[in-house]
DSSP file (Angstrom, degrees, kcal/mol; ACC not computed):
  #  RESIDUE AA STRUCTURE BP1 BP2  ACC     N-H-->O    O-->H-N    N-H-->O    O-->H-N    TCO  KAPPA ALPHA  PHI   PSI    X-CA   Y-CA   Z-CA
    1    1 A M     >        0   0    0      0, 0.0     4,-2.2     0, 0.0     5,-0.2   0.000 360.0 360.0 360.0 -46.3   92.4  100.8   63.2
    2    2 A L  H  >  +     0   0    0      1,-0.2     4,-2.4     2,-0.2     5,-0.2   0.873 360.0  53.7 -62.9 -37.1   91.0   98.7   65.9
    3    3 A L  H  > S+     0   0    0      2,-0.2     4,-2.5     1,-0.2    -1,-0.2   0.919 108.5  48.4 -64.2 -44.0   94.6   98.0   67.2
    4    4 A R  H  > S+     0   0    0      1,-0.2     4,-2.5     2,-0.2    -2,-0.2   0.898 111.8  50.2 -62.8 -40.2   95.3  101.7   67.4
    5    5 A Y  H  X S+     0   0    0     -4,-2.2     4,-2.4     2,-0.2    -2,-0.2   0.910 111.1  48.8 -63.6 -43.1   92.1  102.3   69.3
    6    6 A S  H  X S+     0   0    0     -4,-2.4     4,-2.4     2,-0.2    -2,-0.2   0.893 111.5  49.2 -64.5 -41.1   92.9   99.5   71.7
    7    7 A I  H  X S+     0   0    0     -4,-2.5     4,-2.5     2,-0.2    -2,-0.2   0.921 110.8  50.2 -64.6 -43.6   96.4  100.8   72.3
    8    8 A A  H  X S+     0   0    0     -4,-2.5     4,-2.2     1,-0.2    -2,-0.2   0.911 111.8  47.7 -62.1 -42.7   95.0  104.3   72.9
    9    9 A L  H  X S+     0   0    0     -4,-2.4     4,-2.8     2,-0.2     5,-0.2   0.905 110.7  52.0 -64.4 -41.2   92.5  103.0   75.4
   10   10 A S  H  X S+     0   0    0     -4,-2.4     4,-2.1     1,-0.2    -2,-0.2   0.919 110.4  47.9 -61.3 -44.0   95.1  100.9   77.2
   11   11 A L  H  X S+     0   0    0     -4,-2.5     4,-1.1     2,-0.2    -1,-0.2   0.899 112.2  50.5 -63.8 -40.2   97.4  104.0   77.5
   12   12 A F  H >X S+     0   0    0     -4,-2.2     4,-0.7     1,-0.2     3,-0.6   0.956 113.1  43.8 -62.2 -51.0   94.5  106.0   78.9
   13   13 A F  H 3< S+     0   0    0     -4,-2.8     3,-0.4     1,-0.2    -1,-0.2   0.791 109.8  55.6 -70.7 -27.4   93.4  103.5   81.5
   14   14 A T  H 3< S+     0   0    0     -4,-2.1    -1,-0.2    -5,-0.2    -2,-0.2   0.739 105.7  53.9 -75.2 -20.0   97.0  102.8   82.6
   15   15 A S  H X< S+     0   0    0     -4,-1.1     3,-1.5    -3,-0.6     4,-0.4   0.641  86.6  84.7 -85.1 -13.8   97.4  106.5   83.3
   16   16 A L  G >< S+     0   0    0     -4,-0.7     3,-2.1    -3,-0.4    -1,-0.2   0.864  78.3  62.5 -59.8 -39.5   94.3  106.7   85.5
   17   17 A P  G 3  S+     0   0    0      0, 0.0    -1,-0.3     0, 0.0     4,-0.1   0.740  92.0  68.9 -60.2 -17.8   96.1  105.6   88.7
   18   18 A L  G <  S+     0   0    0     -3,-1.5     2,-0.4    -4,-0.1    -2,-0.2   0.760  83.9  84.3 -69.9 -23.3   98.2  108.7   88.4
   19   19 A L  S <  S-     0   0    0     -3,-2.1     2,-0.1    -4,-0.4     3,-0.0  -0.647  91.5-113.4 -80.2 135.0   95.2  110.8   89.2
   20   20 A A        -     0   0    0     -2,-0.4     2,-0.4     1,-0.1    -2,-0.1  -0.383  22.2-117.4 -70.9 142.0   94.6  111.1   92.9
   21   21 A A        -     0   0    0     -4,-0.1    -1,-0.1    -2,-0.1     0, 0.0  -0.653  32.4-138.2 -74.4 131.6   91.6  109.5   94.5
   22   22 A M        -     0   0    0     -2,-0.4     3,-0.1    73,-0.0    71,-0.1  -0.818   7.9-133.0 -99.1 126.0   89.5  112.3   96.0
   23   23 A P        -     0   0    0      0, 0.0     2,-0.4     0, 0.0    -1,-0.0  -0.294  40.6 -87.9 -64.6 160.5   87.9  111.8   99.4
   24   24 A V        -     0   0    0      1,-0.0     2,-0.2    76,-0.0    73,-0.1  -0.598  51.3-138.9 -71.2 125.4   84.2  112.8   99.7
   25   25 A G        -     0   0    0     -2,-0.4     2,-0.6    71,-0.2    72,-0.2  -0.571   7.0-144.5 -90.9 151.8   84.2  116.5  100.5
   26   26 A N     >  -     0   0    0     67,-0.3     4,-2.4    -2,-0.2    75,-0.2  -0.959   5.5-160.2-114.2 112.3   81.9  118.2  103.0
   27   27 A S  H  > S+     0   0    0     -2,-0.6     4,-1.6     1,-0.2    -1,-0.1   0.821  89.8  56.5 -66.2 -31.4   81.0  121.7  101.8
   28   28 A D  H  > S+     0   0    0      2,-0.2     4,-0.9     1,-0.2    -1,-0.2   0.933 112.6  41.1 -65.3 -44.7   80.0  122.9  105.2
   29   29 A L  H  > S+     0   0    0      1,-0.2     4,-2.0     2,-0.2     3,-0.4   0.875 110.8  59.8 -67.1 -36.4   83.4  122.1  106.6
   30   30 A G  H  X S+     0   0    0     -4,-2.4     4,-1.7    67,-0.3    -1,-0.2   0.825  95.0  62.2 -62.1 -32.7   85.0  123.4  103.4
   31   31 A Q  H  < S+     0   0    0     -4,-1.6    -1,-0.2     1,-0.2    -2,-0.2   0.919 109.0  41.3 -60.6 -43.1   83.5  126.9  104.0
   32   32 A N  H >< S+     0   0    0     -4,-0.9     3,-1.2    -3,-0.4    -1,-0.2   0.878 114.3  51.8 -70.7 -37.9   85.5  127.2  107.3
   33   33 A K  H 3< S+     0   0    0     -4,-2.0     3,-0.4     1,-0.3    -1,-0.2   0.723 102.7  60.8 -72.0 -20.5   88.6  125.7  105.8
   34   34 A A  T >X  +     0   0    0     -4,-1.7     4,-1.1     1,-0.2     3,-0.8   0.224  69.0 116.5 -90.3  14.9   88.5  128.1  102.8
   35   35 A Y  G X4 S+     0   0    0     -3,-1.2     3,-0.9     1,-0.3     4,-0.3   0.904  77.1  43.6 -51.9 -50.0   88.8  131.1  105.1
   36   36 A S  G >4 S+     0   0    0     -3,-0.4     3,-0.8     1,-0.2     4,-0.3   0.718 104.2  67.1 -72.8 -18.0   92.2  132.3  103.7
   37   37 A C  G X> S+     0   0    0     -3,-0.8     4,-2.9     1,-0.2     3,-1.4   0.815  86.1  70.5 -67.6 -30.0   91.1  131.6  100.1
   38   38 A Q  H <X S+     0   0    0     -4,-1.1     4,-1.5    -3,-0.9    -1,-0.2   0.728  82.3  70.5 -65.2 -22.0   88.5  134.4  100.3
   39   39 A F  H <4 S+     0   0    0     -3,-0.8    -1,-0.3    -4,-0.3    -2,-0.1   0.810 119.6  16.4 -67.1 -27.7   91.1  137.2  100.3
   40   40 A C  H <4 S+     0   0    0     -3,-1.4     9,-0.4    -4,-0.3    -2,-0.2   0.743 136.5  37.4-107.8 -38.4   92.0  136.4   96.6
   41   41 A H  H  < S-     0   0    0     -4,-2.9    14,-0.4     1,-0.2    -3,-0.2   0.413 108.1-113.3-100.9   0.9   89.0  134.4   95.4
   42   42 A G    ><  -     0   0    0     -4,-1.5     3,-0.6    -5,-0.3    -1,-0.2   0.110  34.9 -75.5  83.8 159.2   86.2  136.1   97.2
   43   43 A V  T 3  S+     0   0    0      1,-0.3    -1,-0.1     3,-0.2    -5,-0.1   0.875 133.9  30.2 -59.8 -41.9   83.9  134.8  100.0
   44   44 A S  T 3  S-     0   0    0      2,-0.3    -1,-0.3    -6,-0.1    -2,-0.1   0.369 125.8 -92.3-100.4   4.3   81.8  132.6   97.6
   45   45 A G  S <  S+     0   0    0     -3,-0.6    10,-3.4     1,-0.3    11,-1.2   0.448  91.3 122.1  98.2   0.8   84.6  131.9   95.2
   46   46 A Y        -     0   0    0      8,-0.2     2,-0.3     9,-0.2    -1,-0.3  -0.878  53.9-147.4 -98.9 113.1   83.8  134.9   92.9
   47   47 A S        -     0   0    0     -2,-0.7    -6,-0.1     5,-0.2     7,-0.1  -0.615  13.1-156.9 -83.6 133.8   86.9  137.0   92.6
   48   48 A E  S    S+     0   0    0     -2,-0.3     2,-0.4    -8,-0.1    -1,-0.1   0.590  77.4  79.2 -80.4 -11.2   86.5  140.8   92.2
   49   49 A R  S >  S-     0   0    0     -9,-0.4     3,-1.2     1,-0.1    -2,-0.1  -0.822  75.4-142.3-102.1 137.5   90.0  140.9   90.7
   50   50 A D  T 3  S+     0   0    0     -2,-0.4    -1,-0.1     1,-0.2     4,-0.1   0.730  97.7  61.8 -67.8 -23.0   90.6  139.9   87.1
   51   51 A D  T 3  S+     0   0    0      2,-0.1    -1,-0.2    -3,-0.0    -3,-0.0   0.424  95.6  68.2 -88.8   3.0   93.9  138.3   87.9
   52   52 A Y  S <  S-     0   0    0     -3,-1.2    -5,-0.2   -12,-0.1     2,-0.1  -0.977  86.3-119.4-120.0 135.2   92.4  135.7   90.3
   53   53 A P        -     0   0    0      0, 0.0     2,-0.4     0, 0.0    -4,-0.1  -0.360  22.6-114.5 -73.9 150.9   90.2  132.9   88.9
   54   54 A H        -     0   0    0      1,-0.1    -8,-0.2    -8,-0.1   -12,-0.1  -0.680  28.2-176.4 -78.1 134.4   86.6  132.4   90.0
   55   55 A L    >   +     0   0    0    -10,-3.4     3,-1.8   -14,-0.4    -9,-0.2   0.602  44.7 111.8-106.2 -18.2   86.2  129.1   91.9
   56   56 A N  T 3  S+     0   0    0    -11,-1.2    52,-0.4     1,-0.3    47,-0.2  -0.363  87.9   8.3 -66.1 131.6   82.4  129.2   92.4
   57   57 A G  T 3  S+     0   0    0     45,-2.8    -1,-0.3     1,-0.3    46,-0.2   0.464  94.0 139.4  80.8   1.4   80.6  126.5   90.5
   58   58 A Q    <   -     0   0    0     -3,-1.8    -1,-0.3    44,-0.3     2,-0.2  -0.354  66.1 -87.2 -74.0 159.5   83.8  124.8   89.3
   59   59 A N     >  -     0   0    0      1,-0.1     4,-2.3    -3,-0.1     5,-0.2  -0.493  32.5-138.2 -67.0 130.8   84.0  121.0   89.3
   60   60 A A  H  > S+     0   0    0      1,-0.2     4,-2.8    -2,-0.2     5,-0.2   0.886 102.0  51.7 -61.2 -41.3   85.1  119.7   92.7
   61   61 A K  H  > S+     0   0    0      2,-0.2     4,-2.7     1,-0.2    -1,-0.2   0.904 109.6  50.5 -63.7 -40.8   87.5  117.1   91.2
   62   62 A Y  H  > S+     0   0    0      2,-0.2     4,-2.5     1,-0.2    -2,-0.2   0.944 112.6  46.2 -60.4 -48.3   89.1  119.7   89.0
   63   63 A L  H  X S+     0   0    0     -4,-2.3     4,-2.7     2,-0.2     5,-0.2   0.911 112.2  51.1 -62.0 -42.7   89.6  122.0   92.1
   64   64 A F  H  X S+     0   0    0     -4,-2.8     4,-2.4     1,-0.2    -1,-0.2   0.945 112.7  45.1 -58.8 -50.0   90.9  119.2   94.2
   65   65 A N  H  X S+     0   0    0     -4,-2.7     4,-2.4     1,-0.2    -1,-0.2   0.877 112.4  52.2 -63.7 -37.9   93.5  118.2   91.5
   66   66 A A  H  X S+     0   0    0     -4,-2.5     4,-2.2     2,-0.2    -1,-0.2   0.929 110.4  47.6 -64.3 -44.8   94.5  121.8   91.0
   67   67 A M  H  X S+     0   0    0     -4,-2.7     4,-2.5     1,-0.2    -2,-0.2   0.906 112.2  49.5 -64.0 -40.6   95.1  122.3   94.7
   68   68 A Q  H  X S+     0   0    0     -4,-2.4     4,-2.5    -5,-0.2     6,-0.2   0.907 108.3  54.4 -62.8 -40.1   97.1  119.1   94.9
   69   69 A G  H  <>S+     0   0    0     -4,-2.4     5,-2.6     1,-0.2     6,-1.1   0.899 109.9  46.3 -60.5 -41.5   99.1  120.2   91.9
   70   70 A Y  H ><5S+     0   0    0     -4,-2.2     3,-1.3     4,-0.2    -1,-0.2   0.930 111.3  52.4 -65.7 -44.5  100.0  123.5   93.7
   71   71 A Q  H 3<5S+     0   0    0     -4,-2.5    -2,-0.2     1,-0.3    -1,-0.2   0.903 113.1  44.0 -55.8 -43.2  100.9  121.6   96.9
   72   72 A Q  T 3<5S-     0   0    0     -4,-2.5    -1,-0.3    -5,-0.1    -2,-0.2   0.371 114.1-114.3 -88.6   4.5  103.2  119.3   95.0
   73   73 A G  T < 5S+     0   0    0     -3,-1.3    -3,-0.2    -4,-0.3    -4,-0.1   0.697  82.4 121.6  73.1  19.3  104.8  122.1   93.0
   74   74 A E      < +     0   0    0     -5,-2.6     2,-0.4    -6,-0.2    -4,-0.2   0.621  57.5  71.0 -89.5 -14.5  103.4  120.6   89.7
   75   75 A R        -     0   0    0     -6,-1.1     2,-0.1    -9,-0.1    -2,-0.0  -0.844  66.4-167.3-105.4 141.4  101.5  123.8   88.7
   76   76 A G        +     0   0    0     -2,-0.4     3,-0.2     4,-0.1     2,-0.2  -0.277  28.3 103.6-110.3-164.0  103.3  126.9   87.6
   77   77 A G  S >  S-     0   0    0      1,-0.2     3,-1.2    -2,-0.1     4,-0.4  -0.423  81.9 -60.4 111.6 172.6  102.5  130.5   87.0
   78   78 A V  T 3  S+     0   0    0      1,-0.3     3,-0.3    -2,-0.2     4,-0.2   0.849 133.6  38.3 -60.0 -38.7  103.0  133.8   88.8
   79   79 A M  T 3> S+     0   0    0     -3,-0.2     4,-2.6     1,-0.2    -1,-0.3   0.318  84.0 105.8 -98.2   8.4  101.1  132.7   91.9
   80   80 A A  H <> S+     0   0    0     -3,-1.2     4,-2.6     1,-0.2    -1,-0.2   0.895  81.1  46.5 -59.7 -44.8  102.2  129.1   92.1
   81   81 A K  H  > S+     0   0    0     -4,-0.4     4,-2.2    -3,-0.3    -1,-0.2   0.898 113.5  49.3 -66.3 -39.4  104.6  129.6   95.1
   82   82 A M  H  > S+     0   0    0     -4,-0.2     4,-2.5     2,-0.2    -2,-0.2   0.912 112.6  47.8 -65.4 -42.1  102.1  131.6   97.0
   83   83 A M  H  X S+     0   0    0     -4,-2.6     4,-2.2     2,-0.2    -2,-0.2   0.905 109.5  53.5 -64.6 -41.5   99.4  128.9   96.4
   84   84 A Q  H  X S+     0   0    0     -4,-2.6     4,-0.8    -5,-0.2    -2,-0.2   0.921 111.3  46.1 -59.2 -43.9  101.8  126.2   97.4
   85   85 A Q  H >< S+     0   0    0     -4,-2.2     3,-0.7     1,-0.2     4,-0.4   0.921 111.3  51.4 -65.3 -44.3  102.5  128.0  100.7
   86   86 A Q  H 3< S+     0   0    0     -4,-2.5     3,-0.3     1,-0.2    -1,-0.2   0.849 117.8  38.8 -61.6 -34.7   98.8  128.6  101.3
   87   87 A L  H >< S+     0   0    0     -4,-2.2     3,-1.7     1,-0.2    -1,-0.2   0.478  87.9  98.2 -94.5  -3.4   97.9  124.9  100.8
   88   88 A S  T << S+     0   0    0     -4,-0.8    -1,-0.2    -3,-0.7    -2,-0.1   0.782  83.7  46.7 -61.9 -30.8  101.0  123.4  102.5
   89   89 A A  T 3  S+     0   0    0     -4,-0.4     2,-0.3    -3,-0.3    -1,-0.3   0.441  94.6  96.8 -91.6   1.3   99.3  122.7  105.9
   90   90 A L    <   -     0   0    0     -3,-1.7     2,-0.1     4,-0.0    -3,-0.0  -0.694  59.7-149.4 -96.5 143.0   96.2  121.1  104.3
   91   91 A N     >  -     0   0    0     -2,-0.3     4,-2.3     1,-0.0     5,-0.2  -0.426  38.8 -90.2 -97.2 179.4   95.6  117.4  103.9
   92   92 A D  H  > S+     0   0    0      1,-0.2     4,-2.4     2,-0.2     5,-0.2   0.851 126.7  53.3 -61.1 -36.0   93.6  115.6  101.1
   93   93 A Q  H  > S+     0   0    0      2,-0.2     4,-2.3     1,-0.2   -67,-0.3   0.911 108.2  50.5 -66.3 -40.7   90.4  115.8  103.2
   94   94 A D  H  > S+     0   0    0      2,-0.2     4,-2.5     1,-0.2    -2,-0.2   0.933 111.3  48.5 -59.4 -46.1   90.8  119.5  103.7
   95   95 A L  H  X S+     0   0    0     -4,-2.3     4,-2.7     1,-0.2    -2,-0.2   0.902 111.1  50.1 -61.7 -42.0   91.3  120.0   99.9
   96   96 A A  H  X S+     0   0    0     -4,-2.4     4,-2.3     2,-0.2   -71,-0.2   0.887 110.8  49.7 -65.3 -38.5   88.2  117.8   99.2
   97   97 A D  H  X S+     0   0    0     -4,-2.3     4,-2.2     2,-0.2   -67,-0.3   0.924 112.8  46.2 -66.0 -44.4   86.1  119.9  101.6
   98   98 A I  H  X S+     0   0    0     -4,-2.5     4,-2.3     2,-0.2     5,-0.2   0.924 112.7  50.3 -63.0 -44.8   87.2  123.2  100.1
   99   99 A A  H  X S+     0   0    0     -4,-2.7     4,-2.2     1,-0.2    -2,-0.2   0.903 110.0  50.8 -60.5 -41.4   86.6  121.9   96.6
  100  100 A A  H  X S+     0   0    0     -4,-2.3     4,-1.7     2,-0.2    -1,-0.2   0.897 107.9  53.6 -63.9 -40.2   83.1  120.7   97.7
  101  101 A F  H  X S+     0   0    0     -4,-2.2     4,-0.5   -75,-0.2     3,-0.3   0.950 113.5  40.7 -59.8 -50.2   82.4  124.2   99.1
  102  102 A Y  H >< S+     0   0    0     -4,-2.3   -45,-2.8     1,-0.2     3,-0.7   0.850 110.5  59.2 -69.5 -32.4   83.3  126.0   95.9
  103  103 A A  H 3< S+     0   0    0     -4,-2.2    -1,-0.2     1,-0.2    -2,-0.2   0.845 104.8  49.2 -65.5 -33.3   81.6  123.4   93.7
  104  104 A V  H 3< S+     0   0    0     -4,-1.7    -1,-0.2    -3,-0.3    -2,-0.2   0.568  89.4 101.9 -85.5  -6.8   78.2  124.0   95.3
  105  105 A Q  S << S-     0   0    0     -3,-0.7     2,-0.2    -4,-0.5   -48,-0.1  -0.506  87.2-101.0 -74.2 145.2   78.4  127.7   95.0
  106  106 A K        -     0   0    0     -2,-0.2    -1,-0.1   -50,-0.1   -50,-0.1  -0.476  40.4-118.7 -66.5 130.6   76.3  129.2   92.2
  107  107 A A  S    S+     0   0    0     -2,-0.2   -50,-0.2   -50,-0.2     2,-0.1  -0.329  74.0  35.2 -67.8 152.2   78.6  130.1   89.2
  108  108 A G  S    S-     0   0    0    -52,-0.4   -52,-0.1     2,-0.0     3,-0.1  -0.287 106.6 -27.4  96.4 178.0   78.8  133.7   88.1
  109  109 A K  S >  S-     0   0    0      1,-0.1     3,-1.6    -2,-0.1    -2,-0.0  -0.474  72.8-109.9 -69.0 129.5   78.7  137.0   89.9
  110  110 A P  T 3  S+     0   0    0      0, 0.0     3,-0.1     0, 0.0    -1,-0.1  -0.302 100.1  11.6 -60.8 143.3   76.8  136.8   93.2
  111  111 A N  T 3  S+     0   0    0      1,-0.2     2,-0.2    -3,-0.1    -2,-0.1   0.692  89.3 157.2  60.9  21.1   73.5  138.6   93.2
  112  112 A A    <         0   0    0     -3,-1.6    -1,-0.2     1,-0.1     0, 0.0  -0.561 360.0 360.0 -74.3 139.3   73.7  139.1   89.5
  113  113 A E              0   0    0     -2,-0.2    -1,-0.1    -3,-0.1    -2,-0.0   0.397 360.0 360.0-116.7 360.0   70.3  139.6   87.9
């Protein structure tokens, strides 16, 4: 049992370098860099359309990895090519800033009571 646990931990930790290191994001800069995102995901990351995900309040690392996945063609789905194109001119710092902006937004519908 201990051997299996050790092997599982070894496999887990050897896969960690595959995850990208995320630069520290600046949410103020991210707000400006996320300009084109608002047309689908809303100004604060809350999408009014059911077919686009809400980004507000999401984990910054998750958003960063998702955007990188779209950039590199690793994520699929109906909108994958459009997302790849939208993100193609952005570098890792841009992605981290955008992720930071959406992460600090309050989750849920804006002005919900």
